[in-house]
C-alpha positions as CSV (number, residue, x, y, z in Angstrom):
1,M,40.3,17.2,50.6
2,L,42.7,19.9,50.0
3,Y,46.5,19.3,49.8
4,V,48.9,22.4,49.5
5,I,51.8,21.1,47.5
6,L,54.9,23.1,47.5
7,I,57.3,22.3,44.3
8,E,60.9,22.6,45.3
9,P,60.7,25.2,47.9
10,E,63.8,27.3,48.4
11,N,63.1,29.5,51.4
12,P,62.5,28.2,54.6
13,G,60.7,31.3,55.9
14,N,58.2,30.8,53.1
15,I,57.5,27.3,54.1
16,G,56.8,28.6,57.6
17,A,54.4,31.3,56.4
18,I,52.6,28.9,54.2
19,A,52.0,26.6,57.3
20,R,50.8,29.8,59.2
21,V,48.3,30.9,56.6
22,M,46.9,27.3,56.2
23,K,46.2,27.1,59.8
24,N,44.5,30.5,59.7
25,F,42.0,29.0,57.6
26,G,41.7,25.4,58.8
27,F,43.8,23.5,56.5
28,K,46.4,21.1,57.7
29,N,47.7,19.1,54.6
30,L,50.9,20.4,53.6
31,V,53.3,18.5,51.1
32,L,57.0,19.5,49.9
33,I,58.3,18.0,46.7
34,N,61.9,17.9,46.8
35,P,62.4,20.8,49.1
36,V,65.6,22.6,48.8
37,A,65.1,24.7,52.0
38,D,65.4,22.9,55.6
39,I,62.0,22.8,56.9
40,S,63.4,22.3,60.6
41,S,65.3,25.4,60.4
42,S,64.7,27.9,63.0
43,E,63.7,30.5,60.4
44,A,60.9,28.2,59.4
45,I,59.8,27.5,62.7
46,C,59.7,31.2,63.4
47,R,57.7,32.3,60.8
48,A,55.0,29.5,61.3
49,K,54.3,31.1,64.6
50,H,51.4,29.2,66.1
51,A,51.1,26.7,63.1
52,Q,54.1,24.6,64.1
53,D,51.7,21.3,64.2
54,V,51.2,22.2,60.6
55,L,54.9,22.3,59.7
56,K,55.8,19.3,61.8
57,R,53.4,17.0,59.9
58,A,54.3,18.3,56.7
59,I,55.0,15.3,54.1
60,V,58.3,15.3,52.2
61,A,57.9,13.4,49.0
62,D,59.1,13.3,45.6
63,W,57.1,13.7,42.2
64,S,55.2,10.5,42.6
65,F,53.0,11.8,45.4
66,L,51.2,13.8,42.7
67,D,49.7,10.6,41.4
68,K,47.9,10.2,44.7
69,M,45.7,13.2,44.0
70,D,42.4,12.8,42.0
71,Y,42.8,16.5,41.0
72,L,45.7,18.9,40.6
73,A,45.2,22.6,40.6
74,G,48.3,24.5,39.3
75,T,48.9,28.0,40.4
76,T,50.7,30.8,38.1
77,A,50.8,34.4,37.5
78,K,52.1,33.7,33.9
79,L,49.3,33.3,31.3
80,G,49.0,32.6,27.9
81,T,46.5,33.9,25.0
82,D,43.2,32.0,24.3
83,Y,45.2,29.6,22.2
84,N,47.4,28.4,25.0
85,I,44.9,25.8,26.5
86,P,47.3,24.7,29.1
87,R,47.5,28.2,30.6
88,S,44.0,29.2,30.5
89,P,42.9,30.0,34.0
90,L,40.1,29.9,36.7
91,T,40.0,32.8,39.0
92,P,40.2,32.3,43.0
93,D,36.4,32.3,43.3
94,K,35.8,29.5,40.7
95,L,38.4,27.4,42.5
96,A,36.5,28.1,45.5
97,E,33.4,26.4,43.9
98,K,35.3,23.5,42.7
99,A,37.2,22.8,46.0
100,N,34.1,21.6,48.0
101,T,34.9,18.0,47.0
102,K,35.9,14.7,49.0
103,K,38.3,13.7,46.5
104,K,41.9,14.6,46.9
105,L,42.6,18.1,45.2
106,G,46.1,19.2,45.1
107,L,46.9,22.7,44.9
108,V,50.2,22.9,43.4
109,I,52.4,25.9,44.1
110,G,55.6,26.4,42.0
111,R,59.3,27.5,43.0
112,E,59.7,31.1,44.6
113,G,61.9,32.0,41.5
114,K,60.3,30.6,38.5
115,G,57.2,29.0,39.3
116,L,55.8,25.8,37.7
117,S,57.3,24.9,34.3
118,N,55.1,24.3,31.1
119,K,55.6,20.5,31.6
120,E,54.5,20.8,35.3
121,I,51.4,23.0,34.1
122,G,50.6,20.0,31.9
123,L,50.4,17.6,34.7
124,C,47.6,19.7,36.3
125,D,43.9,19.3,35.4
126,F,43.5,23.1,35.5
127,I,45.3,26.2,36.8
128,V,44.3,29.0,38.7
129,T,45.5,32.7,38.8
130,I,45.1,35.9,41.0
131,P,44.1,38.8,38.8
132,A,46.8,41.6,39.8
133,Q,48.1,44.7,38.3
134,A,49.6,43.9,34.9
135,K,53.1,45.5,35.3
136,Y,53.6,43.2,38.6
137,P,51.3,40.5,38.6
138,T,53.4,37.9,40.6
139,L,52.7,37.5,44.4
140,N,54.8,36.0,47.2
141,I,53.6,32.3,47.5
142,S,52.4,32.6,50.9
143,H,50.5,35.9,50.1
144,A,48.7,34.2,46.9
145,L,48.2,31.0,49.2
146,G,46.2,33.4,51.7
147,I,44.0,34.6,49.0
148,L,43.2,31.3,47.4
149,L,42.2,29.7,50.8
150,Y,40.3,32.5,52.0
151,E,38.1,32.3,48.8
152,I,37.7,28.3,49.7
153,Y,37.0,29.0,53.2
154,K,34.6,31.7,52.5
155,I,32.2,29.5,50.6
156,N,32.8,25.9,51.9
157,G,31.5,25.5,55.3
158,K,30.2,22.4,57.0
159,D,26.9,20.7,56.5
160,R,26.4,22.0,53.1
161,S,23.2,20.7,51.4
162,D,25.1,19.4,48.3
163,S,27.3,17.3,50.7
164,H,25.7,14.1,49.6
165,I,26.8,14.7,46.0
166,E,30.1,12.7,45.2
167,T,32.6,14.1,43.0
168,A,34.1,11.8,40.1
169,G,37.7,10.8,40.9
170,R,40.9,10.0,39.1
171,R,39.7,6.7,37.9
172,Y,36.6,7.9,36.2
173,K,38.4,11.1,34.8
174,D,41.0,8.7,33.3
175,V,38.3,6.5,31.8
176,L,36.7,9.6,30.2
177,N,40.2,10.6,28.8
178,K,40.9,7.3,27.6
179,R,37.3,7.2,25.7
180,V,37.9,10.7,24.3
181,A,41.3,9.5,22.8
182,G,39.8,6.4,21.4
183,L,37.0,8.3,19.6
184,L,39.6,10.7,18.2
185,E,41.6,8.0,16.8
186,Q,38.6,7.0,14.8
187,M,38.2,10.6,13.4
188,E,40.2,12.2,10.5
189,F,42.2,15.6,11.4
190,A,44.1,17.9,9.1
191,T,47.1,17.3,11.0
192,P,48.6,15.2,14.1
193,E,48.6,18.5,16.0
194,K,45.0,19.2,15.6
195,K,44.0,15.8,17.2
196,Q,46.5,16.2,20.0
197,T,45.0,19.7,20.6
198,Q,41.7,18.0,20.9
199,K,42.8,15.5,23.6
200,V,44.3,18.4,25.7
201,V,41.0,20.5,25.4
202,W,39.0,17.7,26.7
203,K,41.4,17.0,29.4
204,R,41.0,20.5,30.7
205,I,37.2,20.5,30.1
206,F,37.0,17.3,32.2
207,G,39.4,18.8,34.9
208,K,37.5,22.2,35.1
209,A,34.0,20.6,35.1
210,M,34.8,18.1,38.3
211,L,31.9,16.0,37.3
212,T,29.9,14.1,39.7
213,K,29.7,10.5,39.4
214,R,26.3,10.6,37.8
215,E,27.4,13.0,35.2
216,A,30.4,10.9,34.4
217,F,28.3,7.9,33.8
218,A,26.0,10.1,31.6
219,V,29.0,11.4,29.5
220,L,30.5,7.6,29.2
221,G,26.8,6.6,28.1
222,L,27.0,9.5,25.2
223,F,30.5,8.3,24.2
224,S,29.1,4.8,23.8
225,K,26.2,6.0,21.5
226,I,28.8,7.9,19.4
227,E,31.2,5.0,19.1
228,K,28.5,2.7,17.9
229,G,27.7,5.4,15.1
230,L,31.1,5.7,13.9
231,K,31.3,1.9,13.5
232,R,28.2,1.7,11.2
């Protein structure tokens, strides 16, 4: 289940445009985290056009709402190098492949002016970016969302042959990350920073993989064998 989560939106027109593009592709779960703009303003309502129902049922919440999501996908046009693991992105088509899940997936969209901070990117399981012209890669948030939702809508129809396969949710993901952390504490690294890098890498791997429950159990089984080997 997809939630579109706007972080501190400043422009009421953008909120209305977001509601409109969501309805274009059949999505209805809109969340505003600490909005600056007035969601009930005439500008927001006018821009929403025939998607005023999406606008009216939008959830206004604080940062704690993110804890309700099983997965968080951050959006950004600011990319790092291969060594900047938190800003290593997926493309929209790869996001669409992972969006076919019964779990709660929050698509996090940053502020109009400065996007998501590094700290906020760190809260996400993975990030997605839209490849654009290098000299001016930043899209308006409603335009960017339209591209992302189109890619999701294009491949995620009803009655899919894999609809019986259940994705592992936050509880399983948290267990996996804790087991990795426990294993890493039993291993020697040249510096504490290298150990922390490993933790971040594995968090990203589990987030991007969006494992099924069966896959999560298999990985936990492997970790158990590794732990037994380390204790010998």
